[in-house]
mmCIF file of the C-alpha atoms, coordinates in Angstrom:
data_MODEL
# 
_entry.id   MODEL 
# 
loop_
_atom_site.group_PDB 
_atom_site.id 
_atom_site.type_symbol 
_atom_site.label_atom_id 
_atom_site.label_alt_id 
_atom_site.label_comp_id 
_atom_site.label_asym_id 
_atom_site.label_entity_id 
_atom_site.label_seq_id 
_atom_site.pdbx_PDB_ins_code 
_atom_site.Cartn_x 
_atom_site.Cartn_y 
_atom_site.Cartn_z 
_atom_site.occupancy 
_atom_site.B_iso_or_equiv 
_atom_site.pdbx_formal_charge 
_atom_site.auth_seq_id 
_atom_site.auth_comp_id 
_atom_site.auth_asym_id 
_atom_site.auth_atom_id 
_atom_site.pdbx_PDB_model_num 
ATOM 1   C CA . MET A 1 1   ? 5.278  -25.277 -37.743 1.00 0.00 ? 1   MET A CA 1 
ATOM 2   C CA . THR A 1 2   ? 3.475  -25.748 -34.615 1.00 0.00 ? 2   THR A CA 1 
ATOM 3   C CA . SER A 1 3   ? 4.641  -26.517 -31.689 1.00 0.00 ? 3   SER A CA 1 
ATOM 4   C CA . GLU A 1 4   ? 2.099  -28.930 -29.699 1.00 0.00 ? 4   GLU A CA 1 
ATOM 5   C CA . TRP A 1 5   ? 2.517  -29.673 -26.144 1.00 0.00 ? 5   TRP A CA 1 
ATOM 6   C CA . THR A 1 6   ? 2.786  -33.325 -25.417 1.00 0.00 ? 6   THR A CA 1 
ATOM 7   C CA . PRO A 1 7   ? 2.686  -34.348 -21.982 1.00 0.00 ? 7   PRO A CA 1 
ATOM 8   C CA . GLU A 1 8   ? 6.310  -35.301 -21.836 1.00 0.00 ? 8   GLU A CA 1 
ATOM 9   C CA . ARG A 1 9   ? 6.903  -31.555 -22.786 1.00 0.00 ? 9   ARG A CA 1 
ATOM 10  C CA . LEU A 1 10  ? 4.711  -30.267 -20.491 1.00 0.00 ? 10  LEU A CA 1 
ATOM 11  C CA . GLU A 1 11  ? 6.229  -32.700 -17.925 1.00 0.00 ? 11  GLU A CA 1 
ATOM 12  C CA . ALA A 1 12  ? 9.762  -31.284 -18.805 1.00 0.00 ? 12  ALA A CA 1 
ATOM 13  C CA . TYR A 1 13  ? 8.372  -27.918 -18.811 1.00 0.00 ? 13  TYR A CA 1 
ATOM 14  C CA . PHE A 1 14  ? 7.164  -27.900 -15.239 1.00 0.00 ? 14  PHE A CA 1 
ATOM 15  C CA . ALA A 1 15  ? 10.034 -29.707 -14.062 1.00 0.00 ? 15  ALA A CA 1 
ATOM 16  C CA . LYS A 1 16  ? 12.011 -26.930 -15.142 1.00 0.00 ? 16  LYS A CA 1 
ATOM 17  C CA . GLN A 1 17  ? 9.727  -24.391 -13.561 1.00 0.00 ? 17  GLN A CA 1 
ATOM 18  C CA . ARG A 1 18  ? 10.144 -26.259 -10.173 1.00 0.00 ? 18  ARG A CA 1 
ATOM 19  C CA . GLU A 1 19  ? 13.807 -26.400 -10.189 1.00 0.00 ? 19  GLU A CA 1 
ATOM 20  C CA . GLU A 1 20  ? 13.876 -22.775 -10.777 1.00 0.00 ? 20  GLU A CA 1 
ATOM 21  C CA . ARG A 1 21  ? 11.613 -22.207 -8.204  1.00 0.00 ? 21  ARG A CA 1 
ATOM 22  C CA . ARG A 1 22  ? 13.698 -24.432 -5.712  1.00 0.00 ? 22  ARG A CA 1 
ATOM 23  C CA . LEU A 1 23  ? 16.607 -22.453 -6.609  1.00 0.00 ? 23  LEU A CA 1 
ATOM 24  C CA . ILE A 1 24  ? 15.169 -19.027 -6.125  1.00 0.00 ? 24  ILE A CA 1 
ATOM 25  C CA . GLN A 1 25  ? 14.138 -19.942 -2.593  1.00 0.00 ? 25  GLN A CA 1 
ATOM 26  C CA . ALA A 1 26  ? 17.421 -21.481 -1.469  1.00 0.00 ? 26  ALA A CA 1 
ATOM 27  C CA . HIS A 1 27  ? 18.975 -18.581 -2.602  1.00 0.00 ? 27  HIS A CA 1 
ATOM 28  C CA . GLN A 1 28  ? 16.624 -16.266 -0.274  1.00 0.00 ? 28  GLN A CA 1 
ATOM 29  C CA . ARG A 1 29  ? 16.973 -18.400 2.436   1.00 0.00 ? 29  ARG A CA 1 
ATOM 30  C CA . ARG A 1 30  ? 20.733 -17.733 2.264   1.00 0.00 ? 30  ARG A CA 1 
ATOM 31  C CA . LYS A 1 31  ? 19.945 -14.316 2.351   1.00 0.00 ? 31  LYS A CA 1 
ATOM 32  C CA . GLY A 1 32  ? 17.539 -14.559 5.215   1.00 0.00 ? 32  GLY A CA 1 
ATOM 33  C CA . PHE A 1 33  ? 14.177 -14.333 3.476   1.00 0.00 ? 33  PHE A CA 1 
ATOM 34  C CA . GLY A 1 34  ? 11.580 -16.479 4.080   1.00 0.00 ? 34  GLY A CA 1 
ATOM 35  C CA . THR A 1 35  ? 12.796 -17.359 7.514   1.00 0.00 ? 35  THR A CA 1 
ATOM 36  C CA . ALA A 1 36  ? 10.554 -16.926 10.777  1.00 0.00 ? 36  ALA A CA 1 
ATOM 37  C CA . ALA A 1 37  ? 12.749 -13.768 11.643  1.00 0.00 ? 37  ALA A CA 1 
ATOM 38  C CA . TRP A 1 38  ? 12.435 -12.243 8.300   1.00 0.00 ? 38  TRP A CA 1 
ATOM 39  C CA . ARG A 1 39  ? 8.840  -12.452 8.365   1.00 0.00 ? 39  ARG A CA 1 
ATOM 40  C CA . ARG A 1 40  ? 8.517  -11.046 12.015  1.00 0.00 ? 40  ARG A CA 1 
ATOM 41  C CA . PHE A 1 41  ? 11.110 -8.307  11.094  1.00 0.00 ? 41  PHE A CA 1 
ATOM 42  C CA . SER A 1 42  ? 9.117  -7.157  8.032   1.00 0.00 ? 42  SER A CA 1 
ATOM 43  C CA . ARG A 1 43  ? 5.740  -7.319  9.579   1.00 0.00 ? 43  ARG A CA 1 
ATOM 44  C CA . SER A 1 44  ? 6.960  -5.321  12.441  1.00 0.00 ? 44  SER A CA 1 
ATOM 45  C CA . ILE A 1 45  ? 8.304  -2.728  9.588   1.00 0.00 ? 45  ILE A CA 1 
ATOM 46  C CA . PHE A 1 46  ? 4.925  -2.899  8.086   1.00 0.00 ? 46  PHE A CA 1 
ATOM 47  C CA . GLU A 1 47  ? 2.978  -1.961  11.128  1.00 0.00 ? 47  GLU A CA 1 
ATOM 48  C CA . GLU A 1 48  ? 5.417  0.281   12.616  1.00 0.00 ? 48  GLU A CA 1 
ATOM 49  C CA . ARG A 1 49  ? 5.518  2.754   9.504   1.00 0.00 ? 49  ARG A CA 1 
ATOM 50  C CA . GLY A 1 50  ? 1.931  2.979   9.077   1.00 0.00 ? 50  GLY A CA 1 
ATOM 51  C CA . GLU A 1 51  ? 0.973  0.807   6.226   1.00 0.00 ? 51  GLU A CA 1 
ATOM 52  C CA . ARG A 1 52  ? 1.946  3.472   3.416   1.00 0.00 ? 52  ARG A CA 1 
ATOM 53  C CA . CYS A 1 53  ? 4.611  3.707   0.684   1.00 0.00 ? 53  CYS A CA 1 
ATOM 54  C CA . GLU A 1 54  ? 7.459  5.858   2.219   1.00 0.00 ? 54  GLU A CA 1 
ATOM 55  C CA . GLU A 1 55  ? 7.537  7.109   -1.575  1.00 0.00 ? 55  GLU A CA 1 
ATOM 56  C CA . CYS A 1 56  ? 4.537  7.967   -3.142  1.00 0.00 ? 56  CYS A CA 1 
ATOM 57  C CA . ASN A 1 57  ? 2.386  7.396   0.180   1.00 0.00 ? 57  ASN A CA 1 
ATOM 58  C CA . ALA A 1 58  ? 0.229  4.931   -1.506  1.00 0.00 ? 58  ALA A CA 1 
ATOM 59  C CA . SER A 1 59  ? -1.987 2.478   0.765   1.00 0.00 ? 59  SER A CA 1 
ATOM 60  C CA . LEU A 1 60  ? -0.498 -0.825  1.339   1.00 0.00 ? 60  LEU A CA 1 
ATOM 61  C CA . GLY A 1 61  ? -1.724 -4.303  2.610   1.00 0.00 ? 61  GLY A CA 1 
ATOM 62  C CA . LYS A 1 62  ? -5.037 -5.846  2.471   1.00 0.00 ? 62  LYS A CA 1 
ATOM 63  C CA . ASP A 1 63  ? -7.172 -3.088  0.725   1.00 0.00 ? 63  ASP A CA 1 
ATOM 64  C CA . GLY A 1 64  ? -4.152 -1.276  -1.007  1.00 0.00 ? 64  GLY A CA 1 
ATOM 65  C CA . LYS A 1 65  ? -1.165 -2.101  -3.191  1.00 0.00 ? 65  LYS A CA 1 
ATOM 66  C CA . ARG A 1 66  ? 1.194  -5.021  -2.404  1.00 0.00 ? 66  ARG A CA 1 
ATOM 67  C CA . TRP A 1 67  ? 4.338  -3.794  -0.646  1.00 0.00 ? 67  TRP A CA 1 
ATOM 68  C CA . SER A 1 68  ? 8.064  -4.576  -0.634  1.00 0.00 ? 68  SER A CA 1 
ATOM 69  C CA . LEU A 1 69  ? 10.950 -3.832  1.872   1.00 0.00 ? 69  LEU A CA 1 
ATOM 70  C CA . HIS A 1 70  ? 13.821 -2.151  0.113   1.00 0.00 ? 70  HIS A CA 1 
ATOM 71  C CA . CYS A 1 71  ? 17.206 -3.148  1.183   1.00 0.00 ? 71  CYS A CA 1 
ATOM 72  C CA . LEU A 1 72  ? 19.428 0.432   1.587   1.00 0.00 ? 72  LEU A CA 1 
ATOM 73  C CA . ASP A 1 73  ? 23.008 -1.511  1.640   1.00 0.00 ? 73  ASP A CA 1 
ATOM 74  C CA . TYR A 1 74  ? 21.904 -4.630  -0.157  1.00 0.00 ? 74  TYR A CA 1 
ATOM 75  C CA . ASP A 1 75  ? 22.839 -6.678  3.246   1.00 0.00 ? 75  ASP A CA 1 
ATOM 76  C CA . HIS A 1 76  ? 19.504 -8.325  3.846   1.00 0.00 ? 76  HIS A CA 1 
ATOM 77  C CA . ALA A 1 77  ? 21.205 -10.113 6.780   1.00 0.00 ? 77  ALA A CA 1 
ATOM 78  C CA . ASN A 1 78  ? 21.207 -6.562  8.587   1.00 0.00 ? 78  ASN A CA 1 
ATOM 79  C CA . LEU A 1 79  ? 17.790 -6.279  10.348  1.00 0.00 ? 79  LEU A CA 1 
ATOM 80  C CA . ASP A 1 80  ? 18.109 -2.937  11.439  1.00 0.00 ? 80  ASP A CA 1 
ATOM 81  C CA . SER A 1 81  ? 14.956 -0.931  10.578  1.00 0.00 ? 81  SER A CA 1 
ATOM 82  C CA . THR A 1 82  ? 16.817 2.070   9.342   1.00 0.00 ? 82  THR A CA 1 
ATOM 83  C CA . ASN A 1 83  ? 18.341 0.022   6.588   1.00 0.00 ? 83  ASN A CA 1 
ATOM 84  C CA . PHE A 1 84  ? 14.821 -0.750  4.803   1.00 0.00 ? 84  PHE A CA 1 
ATOM 85  C CA . LEU A 1 85  ? 12.395 1.432   3.361   1.00 0.00 ? 85  LEU A CA 1 
ATOM 86  C CA . LEU A 1 86  ? 8.792  0.432   3.277   1.00 0.00 ? 86  LEU A CA 1 
ATOM 87  C CA . MET A 1 87  ? 7.299  0.570   -0.558  1.00 0.00 ? 87  MET A CA 1 
ATOM 88  C CA . CYS A 1 88  ? 4.513  -0.376  -2.876  1.00 0.00 ? 88  CYS A CA 1 
ATOM 89  C CA . ASN A 1 89  ? 6.112  -3.226  -5.523  1.00 0.00 ? 89  ASN A CA 1 
ATOM 90  C CA . GLU A 1 90  ? 5.483  -0.119  -8.286  1.00 0.00 ? 90  GLU A CA 1 
ATOM 91  C CA . CYS A 1 91  ? 8.097  2.079   -6.616  1.00 0.00 ? 91  CYS A CA 1 
ATOM 92  C CA . HIS A 1 92  ? 10.391 -0.777  -5.424  1.00 0.00 ? 92  HIS A CA 1 
ATOM 93  C CA . GLY A 1 93  ? 10.436 -2.044  -8.732  1.00 0.00 ? 93  GLY A CA 1 
ATOM 94  C CA . THR A 1 94  ? 11.448 1.762   -10.245 1.00 0.00 ? 94  THR A CA 1 
ATOM 95  C CA . LEU A 1 95  ? 14.023 1.807   -7.394  1.00 0.00 ? 95  LEU A CA 1 
ATOM 96  C CA . THR A 1 96  ? 15.357 -1.675  -8.014  1.00 0.00 ? 96  THR A CA 1 
ATOM 97  C CA . GLN A 1 97  ? 15.727 -1.509  -11.712 1.00 0.00 ? 97  GLN A CA 1 
ATOM 98  C CA . LEU A 1 98  ? 16.622 2.082   -12.524 1.00 0.00 ? 98  LEU A CA 1 
ATOM 99  C CA . GLY A 1 99  ? 17.643 3.677   -9.359  1.00 0.00 ? 99  GLY A CA 1 
ATOM 100 C CA . TRP A 1 100 ? 17.215 6.677   -7.101  1.00 0.00 ? 100 TRP A CA 1 
ATOM 101 C CA . TRP A 1 101 ? 17.369 9.014   -10.277 1.00 0.00 ? 101 TRP A CA 1 
ATOM 102 C CA . ALA A 1 102 ? 14.154 7.560   -11.526 1.00 0.00 ? 102 ALA A CA 1 
ATOM 103 C CA . LEU A 1 103 ? 12.463 8.036   -8.527  1.00 0.00 ? 103 LEU A CA 1 
ATOM 104 C CA . LYS A 1 104 ? 13.556 11.410  -8.387  1.00 0.00 ? 104 LYS A CA 1 
ATOM 105 C CA . ARG A 1 105 ? 12.108 12.192  -12.064 1.00 0.00 ? 105 ARG A CA 1 
ATOM 106 C CA . LYS A 1 106 ? 8.866  10.284  -11.210 1.00 0.00 ? 106 LYS A CA 1 
ATOM 107 C CA . ARG A 1 107 ? 8.305  12.632  -8.096  1.00 0.00 ? 107 ARG A CA 1 
ATOM 108 C CA . LYS A 1 108 ? 8.808  15.600  -10.359 1.00 0.00 ? 108 LYS A CA 1 
ATOM 109 C CA . GLY A 1 109 ? 6.263  14.384  -12.671 1.00 0.00 ? 109 GLY A CA 1 
ATOM 110 C CA . ARG A 1 110 ? 3.566  14.377  -10.090 1.00 0.00 ? 110 ARG A CA 1 
ATOM 111 C CA . ARG A 1 111 ? 4.206  17.917  -9.020  1.00 0.00 ? 111 ARG A CA 1 
ATOM 112 C CA . SER A 1 112 ? 1.802  20.176  -10.027 1.00 0.00 ? 112 SER A CA 1 
ATOM 113 C CA . ASP A 1 113 ? 4.193  23.392  -10.112 1.00 0.00 ? 113 ASP A CA 1 
# 
């Protein structure tokens, strides 16, 4: 059985996608993301720490990898710069999903000893 994307189904699909995006953005605003203060803060961390991943030392930004700030205490309203790590998206994803031990294993694999 093939499913056809009728105009009605497409509209329903895109309406659901828009609603999910709206809910995610609302959640992020409640946590402090997306505000002017957050953008200024994240940019200052990026410039202050040299545009390099603090885990793998990859170049970040325009010519390098995409970057994220990892919040150590998971309180994103706590805009203390020592509460955040500047990371490439790959290291941030590993840390967020698998934890610190996964980063340690990844580090071990990169060593040439």
